[in-house]
TIRO-596915 format. One record per residue: x, y, z of N, C-alpha, C, O in turn. Coordinates in pm, 1 decimal, decimal comma. Each point is the difference from the previous one (the first is absolute). Layout:
<node <X Y Z> <X Y Z> <X Y Z> <X Y Z>>
...
***
This chain:
<node <1599,1 -1559,8 155,2> <13,1 116,1 82,5> <-62,9 -29,4 135,2> <-97,2 -75,2 7,9>>
<node <151,0 133,2 98,0> <-54,3 -21,4 133,3> <-69,6 127,4 48,2> <62,0 105,6 12,2>>
<node <-191,4 -117,9 14,6> <-79,9 110,8 50,8> <-46,8 -44,3 137,1> <-79,2 -93,5 11,8>>
<node <127,5 160,0 91,6> <-12,6 -47,4 139,0> <67,2 -135,8 7,9> <116,7 -11,5 -37,3>>
<node <-183,4 -88,7 82,9> <64,0 -131,4 12,4> <-40,7 -93,2 -113,2> <34,3 -118,2 2,4>>
<node <-105,9 168,5 -100,5> <-54,4 -83,4 -106,5> <76,1 19,1 -131,0> <21,1 113,1 -44,0>>
<node <20,2 -223,6 -18,2> <54,1 4,6 -135,5> <-116,8 21,8 -95,0> <-101,1 -69,8 8,3>>
<node <114,7 166,0 -98,2> <-110,4 32,3 -89,3> <52,0 33,1 -139,3> <93,4 79,0 -13,9>>
<node <-153,6 -139,3 -90,9> <44,2 31,4 -136,1> <-42,4 141,5 -42,5> <-110,4 45,4 29,9>>
<node <200,4 21,5 -99,4> <-25,7 132,1 -57,8> <57,5 0,6 -140,1> <93,9 -74,1 -29,1>>
<node <-149,1 157,0 -58,1> <60,8 20,2 -131,1> <119,0 92,8 19,6> <-11,9 105,8 61,8>>
<node <124,8 -145,7 -114,1> <124,4 75,1 15,5> <76,5 -4,8 -131,2> <17,2 -106,7 -58,8>>
<node <29,0 223,9 12,6> <75,7 4,4 -124,8> <121,3 90,3 18,9> <5,1 111,2 -52,5>>
<node <92,5 -160,6 128,4> <124,7 73,1 24,9> <-22,3 139,3 57,1> <69,3 94,6 -37,4>>
<node <-165,2 -81,8 127,2> <-24,6 127,3 67,0> <106,5 27,8 104,9> <87,7 -83,5 22,8>>
<node <-94,0 197,5 40,3> <103,5 38,8 95,6> <-17,4 -66,5 136,5> <-106,3 -53,0 32,6>>
<node <211,4 57,3 44,2> <-12,2 -25,5 142,6> <3,0 136,7 65,7> <50,3 95,6 -58,9>>
<node <-102,4 -84,9 177,8> <-15,6 129,7 64,7> <99,4 15,5 114,5> <49,1 -97,9 56,1>>
<node <-21,2 222,5 -23,3> <95,0 32,2 104,9> <-47,8 -55,5 133,5> <-110,1 31,0 45,4>>
<node <192,7 -112,2 15,9> <-33,6 -64,5 127,1> <66,0 76,8 113,9> <90,6 -51,1 65,7>>
<node <-135,8 172,2 -42,9> <61,8 82,5 102,5> <-92,1 14,4 120,5> <-116,4 37,5 -13,9>>
<node <167,7 -66,8 128,5> <-78,9 19,3 121,4> <28,1 136,1 61,3> <-61,1 36,4 100,5>>
<node <154,2 40,3 -160,3> <29,4 132,8 52,9> <-110,2 99,4 -34,7> <-8,6 106,6 60,9>>
<node <-75,2 -140,1 -157,5> <-113,1 84,3 -37,8> <-118,9 -36,5 87,7> <-52,7 -110,8 -10,0>>
<node <10,5 202,2 95,1> <-109,5 -28,2 93,6> <-130,1 -32,7 -71,5> <-87,2 -63,2 59,6>>
<node <70,9 103,5 -184,4> <-122,5 -25,5 -73,2> <4,0 -125,1 -86,4> <-91,6 -23,0 -78,9>>
<node <196,0 -58,3 92,3> <16,2 -119,0 -82,9> <-66,9 -121,5 63,4> <11,2 -23,1 120,4>>
<node <-81,6 -54,7 -204,3> <-56,2 -127,4 44,9> <9,9 -99,0 -114,9> <-63,0 19,0 -104,0>>
<node <141,2 -124,0 121,9> <6,2 -106,5 -99,9> <-129,8 -79,0 5,9> <-46,5 -35,1 108,4>>
<node <-11,9 7,2 -223,5> <-126,6 -73,0 -7,1> <21,6 -142,4 -49,8> <-59,7 -94,0 52,4>>
<node <145,0 77,9 -153,4> <25,0 -133,3 -57,2> <144,6 -7,6 -47,2> <63,5 101,1 -30,2>>
<node <-13,7 -224,2 24,7> <139,3 -25,0 -36,3> <9,1 -100,0 -114,3> <-82,5 -90,5 -12,1>>
<node <185,4 108,7 -72,2> <33,6 -101,4 -98,7> <62,2 -119,0 72,6> <36,4 10,5 117,1>>
<node <-24,7 -121,1 -185,1> <57,9 -120,0 60,5> <143,5 20,0 47,9> <44,6 -69,3 91,4>>
<node <28,1 163,1 -151,7> <139,5 23,7 41,0> <11,7 97,3 117,1> <111,0 30,8 43,5>>
<node <-224,6 18,4 8,4> <0,5 89,6 115,6> <-10,0 147,9 -33,5> <-21,2 81,3 90,0>>
<node <36,0 -43,8 -217,1> <-16,3 140,9 -38,7> <-145,3 41,8 17,1> <-91,1 -81,8 -12,2>>
<node <70,5 210,1 40,5> <-135,5 52,5 17,9> <-69,1 10,3 -135,7> <54,0 59,8 -93,1>>
<node <-173,6 -118,2 81,8> <-77,0 0,6 -124,0> <-109,1 106,8 0,7> <-25,1 63,9 -102,1>>
<node <-39,6 -44,6 216,5> <-105,2 101,2 15,3> <25,4 71,5 132,2> <25,4 -64,2 102,0>>
<node <-32,4 197,5 -103,9> <24,5 75,9 122,0> <-86,3 125,3 4,2> <-43,8 52,3 -102,5>>
<node <21,5 -7,0 223,3> <-72,3 125,3 24,2> <101,5 101,4 51,1> <82,0 -31,2 86,4>>
<node <-88,0 153,3 -140,5> <90,3 107,6 38,9> <-81,2 124,1 35,3> <-104,6 25,5 -59,6>>
<node <152,6 50,7 155,8> <-60,3 129,7 29,9> <44,9 96,1 -109,1> <117,2 2,2 -37,6>>
<node <-210,3 76,3 -12,5> <31,2 98,0 -102,4> <-79,2 126,2 31,3> <-122,8 -0,3 -9,5>>
<node <191,2 107,8 46,6> <-68,4 123,5 37,6> <-93,2 -25,0 116,7> <42,2 -51,3 103,7>>
<node <-167,5 86,7 -119,8> <-100,5 -19,3 105,0> <-72,2 -133,9 -10,8> <-90,1 -28,6 78,9>>
<node <129,0 -53,2 -176,1> <-70,1 -126,9 -21,2> <96,0 -115,9 -15,0> <113,0 4,3 48,6>>
<node <-159,5 -108,6 -116,9> <78,9 -120,0 -22,9> <-18,0 -47,0 -144,0> <-102,2 26,8 -63,3>>
<node <202,2 -96,5 13,3> <-8,4 -63,4 -131,2> <40,7 -146,2 15,6> <75,5 -35,4 90,5>>
<node <-126,0 -47,6 -178,9> <41,2 -139,1 -4,2> <65,5 -24,2 -135,1> <-56,0 31,9 -104,9>>
<node <175,7 -89,1 109,8> <72,5 -34,1 -121,2> <8,3 -151,4 -9,6> <18,1 -69,5 100,0>>
<node <-31,8 19,5 -222,9> <-0,9 -143,7 -20,9> <83,6 -36,0 -121,9> <-17,9 57,0 -107,6>>
<node <109,3 -151,9 125,0> <76,8 -53,1 -112,8> <-85,6 -93,9 -83,3> <-7,0 16,3 -121,8>>
<node <-59,2 -115,5 184,4> <-88,3 -88,6 -76,1> <-133,5 68,9 -29,5> <-23,3 112,5 44,2>>
<node <-62,5 -179,2 -117,7> <-127,5 57,4 -43,7> <-117,7 -61,8 76,3> <-50,6 -104,5 -41,0>>
<node <5,8 166,5 151,2> <-115,1 -54,9 72,3> <-129,8 11,9 -79,9> <-96,4 -71,1 28,2>>
<node <93,0 159,1 -126,3> <-121,1 18,9 -81,1> <-15,9 -107,0 -107,5> <-102,6 -5,2 -67,8>>
<node <204,0 -80,2 52,0> <-4,0 -102,9 -104,1> <-109,0 -102,5 29,2> <0,7 -65,8 104,1>>
<node <-93,0 53,7 -196,6> <-110,1 -95,7 18,5> <29,9 -128,9 -76,2> <111,8 -20,5 -47,1>>
<node <-211,0 -64,8 35,6> <19,9 -130,7 -63,1> <35,5 7,9 -148,2> <41,1 -100,4 -58,0>>
<node <-56,0 217,2 -4,8> <42,7 12,9 -139,5> <151,6 19,1 -9,4> <57,5 -16,7 -107,5>>
<node <7,6 51,2 218,6> <145,3 18,4 3,4> <72,3 -125,8 46,5> <109,6 -30,9 -46,8>>
<node <-172,5 -41,5 140,1> <66,0 -114,3 62,9> <-94,2 -119,1 4,7> <-120,3 13,5 -22,3>>
<node <175,5 -128,8 51,2> <-80,0 -121,1 16,8> <-61,2 2,8 139,9> <68,9 -26,3 98,6>>
<node <-196,3 57,6 -90,0> <-68,8 14,1 128,0> <-15,9 -132,4 72,8> <-41,0 -2,5 116,1>>
<node <73,2 -107,7 -183,2> <-12,0 -131,4 64,0> <120,6 -34,2 86,3> <0,8 -104,1 65,7>>
<node <100,3 189,1 -64,5> <119,7 -25,0 79,4> <-38,9 -3,5 147,7> <-75,6 84,8 47,4>>
<node <127,6 -182,9 23,5> <-32,6 -15,3 142,9> <32,6 127,6 77,2> <107,1 58,3 -16,9>>
<node <-199,9 -15,9 101,0> <21,2 118,2 82,9> <-35,8 131,6 -65,7> <7,7 104,9 64,0>>
<node <-47,1 -108,2 -191,8> <-33,3 124,1 -69,3> <-126,7 61,4 57,5> <-97,4 -70,1 27,2>>
<node <99,8 201,2 -9,0> <-120,4 74,1 37,8> <-31,7 95,5 -113,9> <85,9 28,4 -83,4>>
<node <-206,9 20,3 79,6> <-41,5 85,8 -110,9> <70,1 135,9 5,9> <44,8 44,1 105,9>>
<node <-36,5 20,3 -220,6> <55,8 134,9 -6,9> <-81,0 93,9 88,4> <56,7 86,2 67,1>>
<node <-187,6 -102,2 -66,5> <-85,7 85,3 83,6> <36,0 -15,7 147,5> <8,6 98,8 72,9>>
<node <12,1 -221,4 -29,6> <37,1 -25,9 139,2> <134,0 64,7 34,5> <14,8 60,6 106,2>>
<node <82,4 -73,7 -196,1> <131,9 59,2 23,9> <-9,1 152,1 8,4> <61,2 61,3 87,5>>
<node <-137,6 -0,5 -178,3> <-12,1 145,4 0,5> <-72,7 49,3 125,4> <37,2 103,3 55,6>>
<node <-138,7 -174,4 -11,0> <-69,3 38,5 123,7> <95,2 -4,6 118,5> <-2,0 88,7 85,4>>
<node <84,9 -191,9 -80,2> <96,4 -10,9 108,4> <100,9 114,2 -4,2> <35,6 54,8 104,3>>
<node <10,7 -18,5 -223,5> <94,1 111,6 -11,9> <-66,2 130,9 42,2> <60,8 79,8 71,3>>
<node <-184,2 -57,1 -114,5> <-70,5 122,1 39,1> <-18,4 9,4 150,9> <-4,7 110,0 55,2>>
<node <-5,6 -223,8 11,5> <-17,4 2,1 145,5> <122,7 60,6 69,9> <-12,8 53,1 110,4>>
<node <130,7 -60,0 -172,4> <119,5 61,7 58,1> <-7,0 151,7 -4,7> <74,8 68,4 69,8>>
<node <-164,4 -16,0 -151,7> <-20,9 144,3 -7,6> <-124,5 43,1 77,8> <-39,0 116,7 -2,5>>
<node <-21,8 -212,1 70,9> <-119,9 31,1 76,0> <-124,5 9,6 -86,1> <-100,5 57,9 41,2>>
<node <107,3 -114,8 -161,1> <-115,2 0,6 -91,7> <-62,2 -138,6 3,1> <64,0 -97,7 -38,7>>
<node <-186,0 88,6 83,5> <-68,8 -128,1 6,4> <-104,0 -4,4 -109,0> <-114,8 39,0 20,9>>
<node <154,5 -86,3 -136,7> <-86,9 -9,3 -118,1> <-81,7 -127,3 7,8> <55,6 -108,1 19,3>>
<node <-185,2 118,9 -33,9> <-85,9 -119,6 7,7> <-47,2 -42,0 -134,0> <-73,0 -98,5 -11,6>>
***
């Protein structure tokens, strides 16, 4: 999966791809599958925002082989996702 300009491993089990519409002013693609479909996106919902994800950013080393090149921790991935909502968890 590509998150910004970096290829990064994620746990994925036939999850969805997300609507890639730029007509929605509240839409922001965060990460893409290798085929170009949107994997993680932020959408405006009511007075706030939601983040939808096809792959599992919460998957830790018990779900996947953490030794895979480029792997980051589940905690790191979740902190990065929360930052899209303006939540800076330390």
